[in-house]
VMD Tcl script that draws the C-alpha trace (Angstrom):
set ca {
  {-59.05 51.66 78.33}
  {-57.82 49.51 80.85}
  {-55.18 46.68 80.81}
  {-54.14 44.34 83.62}
  {-50.81 42.65 83.70}
  {-49.94 40.19 86.49}
  {-46.75 38.68 87.33}
  {-46.46 35.55 89.51}
  {-45.94 36.46 93.14}
  {-42.51 35.91 94.61}
  {-39.89 37.86 96.92}
  {-40.15 41.45 96.56}
  {-36.76 41.76 94.85}
  {-37.47 39.15 92.11}
  {-41.05 40.51 91.75}
  {-39.57 44.10 91.54}
  {-37.18 43.20 88.55}
  {-40.25 41.71 86.76}
  {-42.39 44.72 87.33}
  {-39.68 46.97 86.14}
  {-39.45 45.12 82.90}
  {-43.21 45.87 82.25}
  {-43.66 49.27 83.24}
  {-44.01 52.48 81.20}
  {-45.51 55.89 80.96}
  {-46.23 57.91 84.08}
  {-45.96 55.22 86.80}
  {-47.85 55.19 90.19}
  {-46.95 52.87 92.84}
  {-49.33 52.07 95.56}
  {-47.64 51.75 98.69}
  {-48.34 52.65 102.52}
  {-45.56 55.19 102.60}
  {-47.21 56.91 99.48}
  {-49.12 60.21 99.74}
  {-52.89 60.13 100.51}
  {-55.07 62.24 98.23}
  {-58.65 62.86 97.88}
  {-60.58 61.54 94.85}
  {-60.70 65.14 93.30}
  {-56.95 65.36 93.37}
  {-56.63 62.01 91.76}
  {-58.85 63.09 89.13}
  {-56.57 66.18 88.33}
  {-53.50 63.89 88.69}
  {-54.96 61.25 86.02}
  {-56.18 64.11 83.65}
  {-53.16 66.20 83.65}
  {-50.82 62.94 83.13}
  {-53.08 61.53 80.53}
  {-52.21 64.74 78.32}
  {-48.43 64.42 79.31}
  {-48.17 60.57 78.85}
  {-49.72 58.18 76.41}
  {-50.02 55.65 79.45}
  {-50.41 55.82 83.16}
  {-49.26 52.63 84.97}
  {-50.38 51.77 88.39}
  {-48.40 49.07 90.44}
  {-49.72 47.03 93.02}
  {-47.25 44.59 94.81}
  {-47.93 41.34 95.95}
  {-48.40 40.24 99.79}
  {-44.73 41.24 100.57}
  {-44.86 44.82 99.32}
  {-43.03 46.60 96.45}
  {-39.22 46.38 96.26}
  {-37.37 49.61 96.93}
  {-36.24 49.62 93.36}
  {-39.87 49.86 91.83}
  {-40.82 52.52 94.42}
  {-37.72 54.80 93.38}
  {-38.56 53.96 89.86}
  {-42.16 55.17 90.19}
  {-43.02 58.65 89.20}
  {-45.71 58.97 92.13}
  {-46.48 56.94 95.35}
  {-49.93 56.62 96.22}
  {-51.40 55.38 99.51}
  {-55.10 54.48 100.05}
  {-54.73 54.34 103.72}
  {-51.97 53.57 106.43}
  {-53.66 50.29 106.73}
  {-52.33 47.34 104.86}
  {-54.64 45.66 102.24}
  {-54.60 42.54 100.36}
  {-53.29 43.21 96.82}
  {-56.65 41.77 95.37}
  {-58.75 44.24 97.37}
  {-56.25 46.93 96.46}
  {-56.95 46.45 92.68}
  {-60.82 46.74 93.36}
  {-60.32 49.78 95.47}
  {-57.91 51.20 92.48}
  {-60.57 50.36 90.00}
  {-63.23 52.32 91.72}
  {-61.08 55.14 92.50}
  {-59.96 55.47 88.77}
  {-63.71 55.09 87.69}
  {-64.61 57.96 90.27}
  {-61.59 59.96 89.08}
  {-62.86 59.70 85.40}
  {-66.38 60.74 86.45}
  {-64.95 63.86 88.32}
  {-62.92 64.74 85.44}
  {-65.75 64.70 82.95}
  {-67.85 66.77 85.36}
  {-70.51 63.95 86.03}
  {-71.96 63.11 89.22}
  {-70.56 60.22 91.31}
  {-71.46 58.76 94.66}
  {-70.11 60.28 97.80}
}
mol new
graphics top color blue
foreach p $ca { graphics top sphere $p radius 0.5 }
foreach p [lrange $ca 0 end-1] q [lrange $ca 1 end] { graphics top cylinder $p $q radius 0.2 }
display resetview
């Protein structure tokens, strides 16, 4: 099951405080300085953390990026690329990657 929660975009500090109020479970912050991992490793991460936590929260920041407080609070920092993407595109990429991860974890075929 997927849930989306959005907050209004503002400066990273104010936005960060709002994000910190909403996060729970195992938290993954999407940020350029995060670790780049292949889809198979993301599948393993999601599968493992799903057993350990009742919820996995992925955090995508606004156009000014995530505050340091949010990055520090995250359990894992994930990067899709050293390039910068608009947060709307990052959302689509995250949905596709989590779908792919679930297919991998289920042992099903997925597009390469």
